[in-house]
C-alpha positions as CSV (number, residue, x, y, z in Angstrom):
1,M,61.0,-15.9,26.1
2,S,58.4,-13.0,25.0
3,T,56.0,-13.3,22.3
4,S,54.8,-10.6,19.9
5,F,51.5,-10.4,18.1
6,I,53.2,-11.3,14.9
7,S,54.6,-14.5,16.4
8,D,51.3,-15.5,18.0
9,Q,49.5,-15.4,14.5
10,D,48.8,-18.3,12.4
11,F,49.7,-17.4,8.8
12,T,49.6,-20.9,7.4
13,T,45.8,-21.1,7.5
14,P,43.8,-19.1,5.1
15,A,41.7,-16.3,7.0
16,H,38.5,-17.2,5.9
17,I,39.1,-20.7,7.4
18,R,40.6,-19.4,10.5
19,V,37.5,-17.2,11.6
20,T,34.9,-19.1,13.6
21,P,31.3,-18.0,14.3
22,A,32.3,-17.4,17.9
23,D,35.2,-15.0,16.5
24,D,32.3,-13.0,14.6
25,H,32.0,-10.0,17.1
26,R,28.8,-8.2,15.6
27,P,26.2,-7.2,18.2
28,A,23.0,-8.9,18.1
29,D,21.0,-5.8,17.3
30,E,23.0,-5.3,14.2
31,T,21.8,-8.4,12.5
32,K,18.2,-7.8,13.7
33,H,17.7,-4.4,12.0
34,P,15.7,-4.2,9.0
35,S,17.8,-2.7,6.0
36,K,18.1,1.1,5.6
37,A,16.8,0.8,2.4
38,L,13.5,-0.6,3.2
39,L,13.3,1.9,5.7
40,T,14.1,4.6,3.7
41,V,11.5,3.8,0.7
42,I,8.8,3.5,3.7
43,F,9.6,6.9,4.9
44,L,9.7,8.5,1.4
45,A,6.5,6.9,0.6
46,A,4.8,8.5,4.2
47,V,6.3,11.8,3.0
48,W,4.9,11.5,-0.4
49,L,1.6,10.8,1.2
50,V,1.4,13.8,3.1
51,V,2.6,15.9,0.4
52,S,0.4,14.6,-2.1
53,A,-2.7,16.1,-0.6
54,V,-1.8,19.6,-2.3
55,P,-1.5,18.2,-6.1
56,F,-4.4,15.8,-5.8
57,G,-6.4,18.7,-4.3
58,Y,-8.1,17.0,-1.3
59,I,-9.2,20.1,0.2
60,G,-10.2,21.8,-3.1
61,A,-12.6,19.1,-3.5
62,G,-13.9,19.4,0.2
63,R,-12.7,16.1,1.4
64,Y,-11.2,17.0,4.8
65,D,-11.5,13.5,6.0
66,V,-9.3,12.1,3.1
67,F,-7.0,14.8,3.7
68,W,-6.6,14.3,7.2
69,S,-6.5,10.5,7.1
70,D,-3.5,10.6,4.8
71,A,-1.9,13.6,6.7
72,V,-2.1,12.0,9.8
73,T,-1.4,8.4,8.7
74,G,1.8,9.6,6.7
75,I,3.2,11.7,9.7
76,T,2.7,8.8,11.8
77,I,4.6,6.3,9.4
78,A,7.5,8.8,9.0
79,T,7.7,9.3,12.7
80,V,7.6,5.4,13.4
81,T,10.2,4.7,10.5
82,T,12.4,7.6,12.1
83,I,12.2,5.7,15.3
84,R,12.8,2.2,13.7
85,M,16.0,3.9,11.9
86,L,17.4,5.1,15.1
87,S,16.7,2.3,17.5
88,A,17.1,-1.3,16.6
89,R,15.6,-2.5,19.8
90,S,11.9,-1.2,18.7
91,A,12.1,-2.3,15.2
92,A,10.1,-5.5,15.1
93,A,7.2,-4.0,17.5
94,F,7.1,-0.8,15.1
95,G,7.2,-2.9,12.0
96,W,3.7,-4.1,12.8
97,V,2.6,-0.6,13.5
98,T,3.9,0.2,10.2
99,G,2.1,-2.7,8.6
100,G,-1.2,-1.7,10.3
101,L,-1.1,1.6,8.9
102,A,-0.4,0.7,5.6
103,G,-3.5,-1.7,5.8
104,W,-5.6,1.4,6.9
105,L,-4.5,3.1,3.6
106,L,-5.6,0.0,1.6
107,V,-9.1,0.1,3.5
108,A,-9.7,4.0,3.9
109,P,-11.2,4.4,0.3
110,L,-14.0,1.9,1.3
111,V,-14.3,3.3,4.6
112,L,-14.4,6.8,4.0
113,Q,-15.9,6.3,0.7
114,Y,-13.6,8.1,-1.7
115,G,-14.9,6.7,-4.9
116,W,-12.7,6.0,-7.6
117,S,-10.2,8.8,-8.0
118,T,-6.7,9.8,-7.6
119,S,-6.7,9.8,-3.8
120,T,-8.0,6.2,-4.1
121,A,-5.1,5.0,-6.4
122,N,-2.7,6.9,-4.4
123,D,-3.5,5.5,-1.1
124,V,-3.8,1.9,-2.6
125,I,-0.3,2.1,-4.5
126,V,1.4,3.8,-1.2
127,G,-0.5,1.5,1.1
128,M,0.9,-1.7,-1.0
129,L,4.4,-0.1,-1.3
130,I,4.6,0.4,2.5
131,L,3.0,-2.9,3.2
132,V,5.3,-4.8,1.2
133,C,8.4,-3.0,2.7
134,A,7.0,-3.5,6.0
135,A,6.7,-7.2,5.6
136,L,10.0,-7.5,4.3
137,G,11.5,-5.6,7.0
138,T,9.7,-7.7,9.5
139,S,11.1,-10.9,8.0
140,D,14.5,-9.2,8.3
141,D,13.8,-8.9,12.2
142,R,13.4,-12.7,12.5
143,D,16.9,-13.7,10.8
């Protein structure tokens, strides 16, 4: 006697009870990847960091060091975040790189002696945003 797909199924037990953890076929990398929303926020903050040099007028004030610090940091964070979005394997390692770069944004006003200005406020706000998102993304990597 041959059996078919339908005759082999258990229709008496509800579906949520029939599924066991062994039946869950999600790849391990999928569960360890940080959320796309956090990565998107980090990417947009990095783009803002690069673009904000024009309206805040770092170059007009003669602060090329501030301009290059923000431009290089923003481009690096955007690149690292793009890699994290595309490759789940490197997510945890690059999460720490992102956190370190965000830390640089927080100490850069002291190291480069910006004084209290819009560039200081911009770096501190963007640095905190990226640091919080990177920390949340790193905690997602451990789950």
